Structures are given as C-alpha cells and as structure tokens.
KOLPANU-315372 format. One line per 3 residues: number of its first residue (from 0); their letters; for each residue x, y, z of C-alpha. Coordinates in nm, 4 decimals, padded with zeros to 6 digits, m for minus. Each point is the difference from the previous one (the first is absolute). Layout:
residues N
NUM	a	X:Y:Z  ... $
//
This chain:
residues 358
0	mak	03.5452:00.0015:02.2618  m00.3394:00.1535:m00.0058  m00.1856:00.0530:00.2824 $
3	vvv	m00.3575:m00.0715:m00.0042  m00.3019:00.0132:00.2652  m00.2393:m00.2661:m00.0070 $
6	gms	m00.3714:00.0808:00.1210  m00.0861:m00.3294:00.1960  m00.3100:m00.0758:00.1060 $
9	ggv	00.0557:m00.3004:00.1852  m00.1222:m00.2191:m00.3144  00.1710:m00.2479:m00.2156 $
12	dsa	00.0009:00.2201:m00.3165  00.2169:00.2867:00.1570  00.2015:m00.2548:00.1690 $
15	vaa	00.1002:m00.1401:m00.2759  00.0497:00.3094:m00.2000  00.2774:00.0960:00.2962 $
18	lll	00.1293:m00.3375:m00.0247  00.0588:00.0152:m00.3790  00.1580:00.3572:m00.0310 $
21	kea	00.2472:m00.0945:00.2910  00.0746:m00.3325:m00.2045  00.0289:00.2479:m00.3118 $
24	gyd	00.2948:00.2053:00.1955  m00.2157:00.3032:00.1192  00.0636:00.1281:00.3414 $
27	vig	m00.3258:m00.0703:00.1339  m00.2072:00.1711:00.3136  m00.3386:m00.1359:00.1077 $
30	vtl	m00.2486:00.2754:00.0896  m00.3510:m00.0399:00.1260  m00.2141:00.3064:00.0285 $
33	rtw	m00.2292:m00.0447:00.2884  m00.3447:00.1548:m00.1694  m00.2747:m00.0877:00.2469 $
36	vss	m00.0732:m00.1783:00.3302  m00.3422:m00.1375:00.1160  m00.1329:00.1040:00.3554 $
39	dgq	00.0699:m00.3400:00.1502  00.3622:00.0279:m00.1688  m00.0436:m00.2169:m00.3188 $
42	esr	00.2468:00.1237:m00.2856  m00.1087:00.0431:m00.3549  00.0591:m00.2352:m00.2301 $
45	cce	00.2592:00.2062:m00.1698  00.2040:00.0496:00.2937  00.0339:m00.3490:00.1842 $
48	idd	00.3281:00.1182:00.1622  00.1051:m00.3194:00.1949  m00.0082:m00.1955:m00.3370 $
51	ara	00.1954:00.2434:m00.1865  00.2532:00.0512:00.2910  00.0304:m00.4191:m00.0056 $
54	vsq	00.0219:00.0252:m00.3856  00.2944:00.2603:00.0158  00.1816:m00.1866:00.2825 $
57	kig	00.0110:m00.3225:m00.2442  00.1122:00.1890:m00.2844  00.2446:00.1958:00.1816 $
60	ipy	m00.0827:00.3424:m00.0585  m00.0631:00.2869:00.2126  m00.3652:00.0693:00.0813 $
63	hvf	m00.1958:00.3444:00.0895  m00.3210:00.0781:00.0994  m00.1515:00.3584:m00.0339 $
66	ncv	m00.3146:00.1505:00.1126  m00.2413:00.1246:m00.2675  m00.3311:m00.0423:00.2042 $
69	sdf	m00.1086:00.3775:m00.0047  00.0731:00.0689:m00.3794  m00.2084:m00.3460:m00.0846 $
72	enr	m00.2858:00.0852:00.2155  m00.0346:00.3614:m00.1877  00.1085:m00.1035:m00.3453 $
75	vik	m00.1550:m00.3504:m00.0463  m00.2602:m00.0447:00.2877  m00.1919:00.2963:00.0154 $
78	pfi	m00.0399:00.0250:m00.4052  m00.0887:m00.3675:00.0228  m00.2580:00.0962:00.2584 $
81	ddy	m00.1187:00.3136:m00.1944  m00.0613:m00.1953:m00.3242  m00.1913:m00.2726:00.1483 $
84	lsg	m00.2322:00.2534:00.1946  m00.0392:00.1724:m00.3752  m00.1024:m00.3041:m00.1964 $
87	ltp	00.3240:m00.0745:m00.0993  00.2217:m00.3294:m00.0264  00.3557:00.0935:00.0702 $
90	npc	00.3240:m00.1564:m00.0753  00.2122:00.0700:00.3296  00.3171:m00.2111:m00.1207 $
93	vic	00.0035:00.2560:m00.3388  00.0411:00.3167:00.2210  00.2336:m00.1762:00.2504 $
96	nre	00.2440:m00.0956:m00.2614  00.0893:00.2985:m00.1075  m00.0651:00.2359:00.2915 $
99	ikw	00.1085:m00.2355:00.3222  00.2082:m00.3123:m00.1266  00.1971:00.1699:m00.2938 $
102	erl	00.0178:00.3780:00.1794  00.1177:m00.1479:00.3109  00.2491:m00.2994:m00.1182 $
105	lyh	00.1486:00.2986:m00.2273  00.0550:00.2058:00.2877  00.1557:m00.2526:00.1987 $
108	anv	00.1976:m00.1215:m00.2839  00.1457:00.3489:m00.0109  00.0839:00.0085:00.3610 $
111	lga	00.1725:m00.3399:00.0039  00.1832:00.0675:m00.3433  m00.1758:m00.2452:m00.2037 $
114	dyv	m00.0107:00.0554:m00.3633  m00.3175:m00.2198:m00.0742  m00.3304:m00.1286:00.1896 $
117	atg	m00.1461:m00.3219:m00.1124  m00.3465:m00.1860:00.0914  m00.1221:m00.3392:m00.0535 $
120	hya	m00.2277:00.0905:m00.2605  m00.0955:m00.2069:m00.2793  00.1294:00.2443:m00.2912 $
123	hvv	00.2726:00.1254:m00.2115  00.1635:00.3674:00.0142  00.0967:00.1039:m00.3306 $
126	kld	00.1586:00.2786:m00.1585  m00.1214:00.0851:m00.3620  00.1824:00.1332:m00.2826 $
129	sgr	m00.1766:00.3625:00.0430  00.1868:m00.0290:00.3514  m00.3135:m00.0383:00.2166 $
132	ytv	m00.0519:m00.2437:00.2320  m00.3262:m00.2412:00.0388  m00.0912:m00.3400:00.1485 $
135	rka	m00.0487:m00.3056:m00.2343  m00.2177:m00.2665:00.0601  00.1224:m00.3177:00.2114 $
138	lhg	00.0808:m00.2870:m00.2207  m00.2427:m00.2288:00.1937  m00.3438:00.1997:m00.0483 $
141	ekd	m00.1697:m00.1515:00.2859  00.2365:00.1930:00.2298  00.0594:00.3070:m00.1979 $
144	qty	m00.0257:00.2908:00.2525  00.0600:00.3213:m00.2422  m00.3793:00.1045:00.0418 $
147	mly	00.0881:00.1014:00.3641  00.3179:00.1769:m00.1170  m00.1290:00.2622:m00.2747 $
150	rls	00.0386:00.2779:00.2556  00.3454:00.0031:00.0805  00.2013:00.2913:m00.1642 $
153	qeq	00.2913:00.0126:m00.2641  00.2448:00.0765:00.2942  m00.1241:m00.2915:00.2311 $
156	lar	00.0396:m00.2325:m00.2826  00.3303:00.0916:m00.1090  00.1366:m00.1228:00.3322 $
159	tlm	m00.2165:m00.2992:00.0351  00.1098:m00.3819:m00.0422  m00.2814:m00.2746:m00.0179 $
162	plg	00.2194:m00.3191:m00.0222  m00.3267:m00.2296:m00.0390  m00.1501:00.0708:m00.3150 $
165	dls	00.1097:m00.3088:m00.1843  m00.1051:m00.2332:00.2966  m00.2872:m00.1927:00.0883 $
168	kqe	m00.1609:m00.0161:00.3421  00.0990:m00.3443:00.0297  00.3656:00.0505:m00.1172 $
171	vrd	00.0119:00.2674:00.2756  m00.1377:m00.2447:00.2699  00.2734:m00.2462:m00.1449 $
174	iaq	00.2785:00.2440:00.0264  m00.1025:00.0771:00.3660  m00.0116:m00.3477:00.1131 $
177	rag	00.3390:m00.0688:m00.1626  00.1295:00.2796:00.1942  m00.1829:m00.0987:00.3250 $
180	lpv	m00.1904:00.3338:00.0294  m00.2156:m00.0413:00.2841  m00.3099:00.1578:m00.2142 $
183	ask	00.0235:m00.2278:m00.2943  m00.3317:m00.1483:00.0682  m00.1736:00.3059:00.1316 $
186	pds	m00.3250:00.0744:m00.1644  m00.0712:00.2723:m00.2092  m00.2240:00.2790:00.1458 $
189	qei	m00.3397:00.0369:m00.1882  m00.1394:00.3121:00.1798  00.0837:00.3817:00.0199 $
192	cfv	00.2859:00.0252:00.2524  m00.1405:00.1869:00.2827  m00.3463:m00.1891:m00.0353 $
195	tdg	00.1432:m00.3257:00.1361  m00.3429:m00.1887:00.0277  m00.1176:00.1096:m00.3261 $
198	dyt	m00.3247:00.2053:00.1155  00.1155:00.3377:m00.1262  m00.3813:00.1149:00.1481 $
201	dfi	00.1124:m00.0881:00.3306  00.3115:00.1588:m00.0230  m00.1207:00.3305:m00.1050 $
204	asq	m00.2873:m00.0185:00.2420  00.2762:m00.0404:00.2623  00.1683:00.3186:m00.0772 $
207	pgv	m00.0497:00.2971:00.2366  m00.2227:00.2832:m00.1094  m00.1349:m00.1741:m00.3223 $
210	tlp	m00.3767:m00.0052:m00.0368  m00.1263:m00.2646:m00.2312  m00.2353:00.0809:m00.2976 $
213	peg	m00.3454:m00.1049:00.0947  m00.2542:m00.2408:m00.1520  m00.1233:00.1030:m00.3348 $
216	nft	m00.2133:m00.1319:m00.2835  00.0895:m00.2568:m00.2879  m00.1232:00.1008:m00.3137 $
219	des	m00.0286:m00.1372:m00.3670  00.1387:00.1776:m00.3061  m00.3487:00.1822:m00.0407 $
222	gkv	00.0520:00.1459:00.3619  m00.2767:m00.2240:00.1504  00.0439:m00.0829:00.3663 $
225	lgk	00.0750:m00.3453:00.0378  00.0806:m00.0307:00.3921  00.2380:00.1015:00.2556 $
228	hkg	00.3727:m00.0133:00.0116  00.2146:00.0076:00.3256  00.2343:00.2799:m00.1083 $
231	iih	00.1890:00.0562:m00.3185  00.3468:m00.0828:00.1532  m00.1281:m00.3457:00.0048 $
234	ytv	m00.0315:m00.0103:m00.3785  00.2387:00.0033:m00.2844  m00.0742:00.0271:m00.3828 $
237	gqr	m00.0388:m00.3512:m00.1491  m00.0853:m00.1689:00.3260  m00.2701:m00.2544:00.0116 $
240	kgl	00.0380:m00.2142:00.3339  m00.1134:00.1602:00.3093  m00.2332:00.2419:m00.1007 $
243	gia	m00.2763:m00.1266:00.1929  m00.2760:00.0481:m00.2339  m00.2106:m00.2813:m00.2237 $
246	lgy	m00.1040:00.1265:m00.3547  m00.0639:m00.3138:m00.1661  00.3139:00.0323:m00.2102 $
249	pay	00.3855:00.0336:00.0902  00.0162:00.3640:00.0308  00.3392:00.2347:00.0278 $
252	vkq	00.1119:00.3123:00.1172  m00.0072:00.2178:m00.3263  00.0637:00.3222:00.1830 $
255	ikp	00.0371:00.1391:00.3489  m00.1292:00.3831:00.0210  00.1181:00.1933:00.3209 $
258	etn	m00.1806:00.2919:m00.0930  m00.3568:m00.1685:00.0524  00.1410:m00.2852:00.2297 $
261	evv	m00.1499:m00.2668:m00.2548  00.1836:m00.3208:m00.1330  m00.1282:m00.0798:m00.3584 $
264	lga	m00.0682:m00.3788:m00.0749  m00.0277:m00.1575:m00.3501  00.0673:m00.3111:m00.1856 $
267	sgs	00.3359:m00.1406:m00.0813  m00.0067:00.1375:m00.3469  m00.0885:00.3562:00.1288 $
270	tyc	00.3472:00.0439:00.1681  00.1941:m00.0034:m00.3222  00.0974:00.3397:m00.1567 $
273	dtv	00.2574:00.1271:m00.2957  00.0956:00.3224:00.1114  00.1703:00.0862:00.3364 $
276	ycr	00.1343:00.3264:00.1555  00.3478:00.0285:00.2089  00.1717:00.2447:00.1942 $
279	dln	00.3066:00.0819:00.1946  00.2045:m00.1933:m00.2822  00.3801:m00.0840:00.0130 $
282	fms	00.2015:m00.0827:m00.3035  00.2864:m00.1905:m00.0035  00.1290:m00.1210:m00.3473 $
285	iee	m00.0872:00.3012:m00.1473  m00.0829:00.3724:00.0540  m00.3590:00.0935:00.0635 $
288	pay	m00.2072:m00.0191:m00.3465  m00.1244:00.3622:m00.1415  m00.3497:00.0951:m00.0354 $
291	gek	m00.1655:m00.2074:m00.3019  00.2772:m00.2428:m00.0284  m00.1345:m00.3823:00.0143 $
294	lrc	00.2141:m00.2565:00.1335  m00.0755:m00.3922:m00.0695  00.0982:m00.1961:00.3037 $
297	qvk	m00.1450:m00.2881:00.2085  m00.1358:00.0579:00.3303  m00.0918:m00.1521:00.3002 $
300	iry	m00.2555:00.1340:00.2380  00.0513:m00.2169:00.3077  00.3066:m00.1996:00.1219 $
303	rhp	m00.1011:m00.3619:m00.1114  m00.1710:00.1485:m00.3457  00.1533:m00.1498:m00.2876 $
306	gqd	00.0315:00.3705:m00.1945  m00.2080:00.0932:m00.2864  00.0479:00.2198:m00.3023 $
309	avl	m00.0700:00.3657:m00.0024  00.1095:00.3508:m00.1257  00.0909:00.2327:00.2513 $
312	eke	m00.0548:00.3898:m00.0589  00.0261:00.3194:00.2059  m00.3133:00.1904:00.0060 $
315	aed	00.0597:00.2442:00.2855  00.2490:00.1092:00.2576  00.0020:m00.3287:00.2246 $
318	rfr	m00.2342:m00.1931:m00.2147  00.0507:m00.2694:m00.2416  m00.2332:m00.2165:m00.1646 $
321	lsf	00.0553:m00.3430:m00.0733  m00.1787:m00.1506:m00.3016  m00.0303:m00.3997:00.0218 $
324	dep	m00.0258:m00.2186:m00.3223  m00.2339:m00.2269:00.2073  m00.1876:00.1053:00.3100 $
327	vrs	00.1505:m00.0388:00.3258  m00.1597:m00.1747:00.3003  m00.0506:00.1874:00.3071 $
330	atp	00.2517:00.3045:m00.0234  m00.0100:00.0931:00.3552  00.0565:00.3934:00.1039 $
333	gqs	00.2877:00.0380:00.2431  00.1875:m00.3245:m00.1607  00.2988:00.0650:m00.2350 $
336	avf	m00.0138:m00.0415:m00.3976  00.3666:m00.0506:m00.1041  00.1366:m00.0102:m00.3416 $
339	yda	00.2289:m00.2164:m00.1929  00.1802:00.0196:m00.3467  00.0508:m00.3579:m00.2435 $
342	ngd	00.3403:m00.0833:00.1991  m00.2013:m00.0137:00.3353  00.1730:00.3275:00.0905 $
345	lig	m00.2164:00.2193:00.2665  m00.1000:00.3267:m00.1840  m00.1586:00.1635:00.2940 $
348	ggi	m00.3340:m00.0108:00.2150  m00.2352:00.2016:00.1704  m00.2951:m00.0395:00.2657 $
351	ise	m00.3323:m00.1138:m00.1535  m00.2211:00.3165:00.0197  m00.3052:m00.0817:m00.2000 $
354	avf	m00.1491:m00.3045:m00.1935  m00.2550:00.1164:m00.2725  m00.2926:m00.2528:m00.0885 $
357	s	m00.1556:00.0146:m00.3201 $
//
C-alpha cells in the first residue's frame, strides 16, 4: 500500500482529495503547512488548521501541522512586496507552489516515509513517452489550475498525485456532502491567502520598514501629464476602475514606469500588443528550446485568460519572445505567461518582463 501525504488547506478540494485517495487504498496522512498568521491571530486561507483537522478526524487519517512561517515570509511575502514597490503585479501562488508547498510537503513526506504528495488542484499529472512529467489541463476548464503549477520541477511532479483532475467543483462538493465532511459547503477563497480582506495595498503598507512610493504623474502615451496618481503601488496594467481621474473617455493603465514614477493611461485599444518578453522560465513537457528554435503554442497571460496562439523563441539567456498571432490585451509585467501544446499539456512558463507596443 503506497503512502501519500496530502496537503490540506482546510477547504473542500483538499478534503475530497484525501478522501478519494483513502478510498482508492492509499495510506493517507493529512498535513497542513502553517504559512502565515496575522497580527491578530487570523490564519491564512491556505492553512485553516481547525477545519483541516476536523476533516482528517472525519475521514480517519493521521494529521500533522508543520510550521513554514519564516520560509513563507522570506520566499513569498517579501518578494511580493518588492515586486509591487517596483511597479510589477506578482503571482505569489506560483512561487509558493514550488518553493514552499511542494518543497516542504516532499520534505515531510520523506520524514514520514511517504511515497507521494497530493493536493486538491484541478489538474492531471502525466508522464509522457519521453519520460518527462507535465501537468495536463483539468477536464472542466472553468476550474483548471495548471496556470499556477508551471514552476514545479520534474522531481516534484514525479512524486505528485492530483485526484481531482476529472471532477467538476459541484461533483467535489457532492462527494464531500455524501461523506459528511464538515467543509462540504465552505465557500472558495477568492483573494491572496495572506491578504485576507483583499486589499493588498493596505497589507503592504502595514508591513514594518516599508516605504510606499510617493504620488506621481498620470501621463498619456506621448508623455503629456494628465494629472496626479496616488502612488504606483495602487495600479496594475489593464486597470480601468479606481483611477481617480476623469478624461472624458474610458481610460486604462497601459504601463507603469517605476523609474520615472509615472502611470501611462490610454484608451482600451492601446493596451493590446503582439510581442511579449519573458524571464525566469521553467519547462515541463520539453527541455528548454535552443537559440533560434521556434515553438508554436497556446499561451495564457493571466489565470482567467482563455489562451491565444503564439510562437515562442529564445533570444538571449533568460529572455524569450512570444509573438502572438493576434494582439493580446493587458500583458502585465510580473504576471506569468504559461505555454500549452495542442493536447492541453503544459510546456512551461515564465514571468512577463516586457510588453512591446507598436
């Protein structure tokens, strides 16, 4: 009987993942990684320990809590803050998955003598004919979470189980309801796990030693000053609401220029581009392409993006160009561009470093 450590957040997805694996005959151990606690004692939505413990008791599996607060602070929260202060819009979950969740779950799996780790992500882990591992899109596209998983290593994937890949959210809730799990009707979390009220600017401002960027100028695409903004941390590329400026037409954030403390505004059509550059790439289904090799793929430039056709090409060390067949809207530096093949297998991904406007 294979032994598996299931990462349990306290939500319904990880609860059902643990239940299904136990029913399939695995020796299941529930584990919660305590990643963050607020100054008033509030837990992160990724580590609601009381709910995870109650689920484990109901299922009848052993349960452990391990502390990762210091690692999470240094490897997720601090880079998150630094990125926003630099005018970027980061994906903290992408970093956390590889550097905290999987790294620590596998460490504890080794200590506990487990063969695998498992999570409640909606995705499939597949081993290709080449011998490489990747993740394949979930059967129900509305819940697919492969976008957040592209940084996982081959070693991590080889020891990972994801039992929810063929299920819809409603099917997961129905399974939890029939099993009497106490989290069956628990709502999904919609915010960053350590920003519990959804206001990341207040969170960053509350951190000790952080100096927020000052007010600066809104400009148009020619550089003409349009008004004052309240600090670049309050804006992201593609934003329309909450700008605090009236121009007589719907204005969108086109660029954030931290070097001059400017936020460039334009009309809706001005935020489209057909060339995007990426850095910090990780490849899953293939080895990293060689210089000059052109790879056709479908690319998602944000979590809810449906994906668009593009050609990927390595131009320099840690610099890849994406040339889109049709312009994409609001490619945002700091967010991730994730590449898929025609089968829905994840090729790889990287951090958007630049959007080139014609």
